[in-house]
C-alpha positions, 0 to 999 in steps of 0.5 A: 479439494474436499467439499465438506468444510472442517471445523476448527475446535478452538476458533470461537467468535473473535473477542477483543478490546476492539470497541475501545481500541477502535475508538482510540484509533478513530480519535487519533486519526481525527486529530492527525487529519485536523492537524494536517488541515491546520498545516495549510495555514502554516506551511501553505496548501501545496506543501501540505497537499503533497504531504497528504498525498504521501499519507493517502498513497501509503495507506491505499498501497497497504490496502491494495496489498491486503486485497492482492494477498486475499485474491492470490490466496483464492486463486492458488487454493492456498492452505497455510494462509487460511490462518491469517486470511480473515485478518486481511479481509478485515483490513479491506474494510478501509477502502471506502474510507480511503476513497473518502479521504482521497476526496480533498485531493480530487476537489483540489484538482478541480479548484486549484489544478496546479496545486499537486499535479501541474499538468492539470493547468495548461497555463502552468509555466514550465522550462519549455513554456507552458504545459499546454504548449509542451510537446511531451504533454500534448502527446500524453494529453489523451491520458493525462487530463483532468476528466480522465484522472477523475473518472479513473480514480473513481473507477479504481476505488469502485473496483477495490470496494466491489471486490472487497465486498464480494470477498468479505461477503462470501467468506463471512457467509461460509462461517454461517452455512459452511457451503462450498459455493462460497469458496467457488465464488471467491475463486471466480472473484479472484480470477477476475480480480487479479487482472483488474487489481493489477491494472488499477493499481498500475494506473493509480500509481501512474496518475497519482505519483508518476505524473507528478513529473509528467515528462518521465517515462518508466515501464516498470513503475506499476510493478514497483508499486505492486511490490511495495503494496504486497510487501506492505500487506505481508508485513501487516499480516505478520504484525497482526499474526504476532499480535493475535498470538500474544493475545492468546487468540491463536491458542488451541491448535490454530497457530503453528510455527510453520504458518509464520515461516510461510508468510515470512518466506513470502515477505523474503521473496518479495524483498528480492522481487522489489530489488529486481524491479527497482534495479531493472528500472534504474539500470534500463534508464541509466543504460539508455541515457535518454534525458526524458528518463534520466532527469528523474534520478538526477533530481534525486541525486544532484542540485543544479550546481552539481552538489549532492542533495539530501535525496541521494542519501535517502536513495541510499537508505532505500537501497540498504533498508529496503533490500540489503538489510531485510534480505540478510536478516531473513536468510535465517530460518530462526529469525523468520520464525521468532515472533518478536524478531520477524515483527520488528523486521515487518515494522522496519519494512513498513517504515522503509516503504514510507520512505520509498513513497516519500522519495517518489513524491516529495522531490516534486516540491521545488525551491526557488532554484527549481531544485527539489526541496530537502528531505528534512523540511517542514513537509515531513511534519505534515507527512507524519500528521497525514500518516497518523490521520489516514492510518488512524481511520484505516486501523479503526475500520479494521478494528470495527470489522474485527469483532463482527465475525469469527476470528478464523474462517472455521468452515473453510474447506482447507481449514484442516490442512491449515491447522495441521500444516507443516513444511 
């Protein structure tokens, strides 16, 4: 790799309607969060807290996906992704706000421990008696306890914020002086950051989501969450790339169709990866037929009386919407390189990731017969307000960061390769 940075002739300081758009995004986010808070008095604290967990988990997954993509970019020394890397870096600005937005759930864990994660209350009644007398919980208690949950969650966000700050600082500084030391710094950060982020996202998925059904065992869960994170990050990258193209920011030789083809092909690859991981988890649990594992899927297929519940249909939507539909569409080169088509596919994938996260979290809400509450229930309203609330803050963080630096990393050592990239 050359140590001399090339300069993109058309990469000017990022102009935008960012200040006004950012203000609107923050206003929408504040309204969404306020409505979610009101929901506590309308539908009860538990229903709203579980719905809020969906919103926070979803947007944290998107931010983790952006972080992983920046880390992967640096560790493999990619050329084509220079064109979109700066936008991924702007997205990393949301981590500190996500940490703040997770705080209500942390407070709830200490004030009313059984509200979201019942295992935090040892006196909580279960089919086996109480959590404290449950043999399965006792065996997991060194890991599943409130102090560990709190400390690990703080460590997760601290590591993501720290990695994001290092990556952004080096990238933005290189715009000013063009020194290749910043590229080397980011490579070292990526070498440490990839295993750090892989472990932290895995434990975050286990603590925040999987432990809602603490009896359940799955060795694939962290990889499932990773697949959704990266698919979300890629989809956001596609949407931003098309947005910038339509605004005219990618004119003057910055954008070419091959770059869009690369990010779309990577999204296609992770579609297959998600399917492989999800099928492997289901097949291994079905084949082993161990009650401590199969019950998780049984809850999402059948009621106690043997009738099919709504979650079975949601599972079918996830199967066809998450894999079969995008897989078939993205087989086409034309669809992957046509901006308005691939943008629609990206939006669809983001929507299905939300359904997938609902599928993993909301069945933990039980009715009087200890069956999962139906998918179509009032909890979806609070999922929507939480999604808008947290999402509005994340979009505001991105738009606030957007005009602070160049649209494009003009002095990246591989900028010339990116601008002339071809398949």
